[in-house]
N, C-alpha and C positions, 0 to 999 in steps of 0.2 A: 236831565242835565242837572249837575250839581254845581253850584256857585260857591266858592270859598274865597274869603278875604284874608290876605296875609301881608302885613307889613306894607300896606298901601297898594298891593297888587290885587287885581280881580283875576281869579283862576276859574276857568270854566272846565269842569270834568264831564266829558261825554260818558253816557251810559254804556255798558258792556255791549249791547246789541243795537244794531242799526247799520247805516250804509258803510261800505268799506273804504277807507282812505286810501287813494291810489286806484281805486276801481270805479265804482259808481259815485264816489264822493272826492272831488278835487279839493286843493287848498281853498280857492275861493268859496267852494260850497261849504266847506268846513267853517270858514269865517262867517258866512251867512247863517249857518245853524246856530252859531253862538252870538250872533249880531246883537241881539237885545240885552245880553249881559255886557257888552262892550268889554270883553276881557283882555287883560295884558298877555295871559297865557291860556292856551288851549291845550288840555291834556287828553290824549287819545290812548285808550287802553289797547293792548296788542290784539285783542279779539276784533278790532275794528280796522285791522290792517289788510289790505288786499293781498292775495297770493302774490309773491313776487316783490312785495314792498321792501323786504330786508335783503333781497338778491339785488345788489348794487348794479349789476350789468343791466337791469331793466331801466335804470335811471329814474324810477318812480320816485324813491325816497328823496334824491337831490332836487327833483323838480318841485315836490311838495315843500321841502324846507326853504327853497328859494322864493317860492310864492308867499310863504308866511312872512318871510322877511321883507319882501316887497310891500306887503300890507301892513308892515309894522307890528306883527303879532309874534309871540313865541309859541313854539311848538314843543310839547313834551310827549314822547312816546313812553307809556307806563306799563311794565310788566316784565316778566322774566325772559330775556332773550339770550341768556347765557350759552345755551346749546347752539343757537345760530351764530353768535359771536365766536365760538370756539372753533366752529367748522369753517370760518371764512376770515383769512387775514384782512382782506379788504373791508368786511364789515367790522371787524375789530378795530382796525385803524379809523374808520369813519366814525363809530360810536365814541372812541377815545377822543379824537379830536373835537367832535361836537361837544362833549362833555367838558373838555379842556377849555373851550372857548366860552361856554356857559350860556350863550344866548338861547340856543335850543338844547334840550336835553333828553337823554334816555335814562329812565330810573325804574328800579324793580317794583315800587310801591309809592304810595302817597306820602308815607313818613319820610322816605328818602328825598322826595321832591321837597318837602318842607324844610329839611335839613340842609339841602343845597341852596335854598333861598335865603337861609339864614335866620 
């Protein structure tokens, strides 16, 4: 786990390998994994997403984002999901709206996250 501090925010970046978010790792589990760092933002690489996470009909993503919000944490999904977004209007709209609101984010890489945070 990598901890980064940026403009007063504590960002916890999960490693590329480990439990899958939306599979064996739930929103509360994710918060527990990062608990010691007391992060404002938890960054999950796409390699840590359970199959079906980006298929909105499974409702996995919505449930995870909702739990993160309930616990007062921001979730960032980091990695290239352009192919999945291009293949699904629902996912395209979800990613667009999520990024427009800006509380939770989908970003292609760390540099994009830092740029979004200002």
